[in-house]
N, C-alpha and C positions, 0 to 999 in steps of 0.2 A: 391572467397573471405568469410572467416568466419565473421557472425554477432553475434553480443554482445548479451550476454542470460545469467540471471541469473538461478543456476542450483535449483533443488528442492530438498534442502538437509534440515536437520531436524531445522536448524539454520530460513532458510529463510521460512519453514513452521510454526515454534514457532513465528516469526515476524507474519506472516499474522492472526495467531489466537490471536494475542496479540492485533493487531489492529482491527479485529473483535470484541472482548470482549470488547475494549475500547468503541466500538460505541455501542456496547449492553447496556452497564452499561450506556452509556450518555443519551441515548434515554428513558431507562426504569426508571433511577432515578433523572434526571434533575439535578444532583448536578455537573457533570462537563460538558463542550460544547461539543457538538457533533463537527465532521470532518469537517463538511459545517461550523459552527460557526467559529471556528478556521482558516478554509481557506477564512473567508469572512475578519478576520481580518489580517492575515499573507495570501497572494494571493501567496508568492511564495512557503508555503508548498503544496498547491494544485498542481502547476507545478511539484512538487518533486513526489506527491502521482503518479498523471498521468504518469509522466516521467517512474516510477519504475514498476508500472503496465504494461505500455506498454512493455516495456524492459522483465517483466516477462513474458507477454503472447508473446511474436516474438516467433515462433519456430524458433529454429535452423536449417543450411542448412543440409541437408543428407549430411555424408562424404562418 
C-alpha cells in the first residue's frame, strides 16, 4: 500500500521557507504574532501544521 507523502518540489520548499521567514520576522521584530501565538488563538492551526509536518517527513515506502 502506498503511503501519502508531500514531494519536495520548488513550491513546497518555498512554502516552508516562507513559514520559517515569517517566524523569524515575528520573533525578531515583535510586530506580528508568532506561530505559537496564532496556535493558541486558533488551535486548529496547530493541528494543520503538525499534520502537514508529519506528512512531509513521512518517508514513502520503496517501490
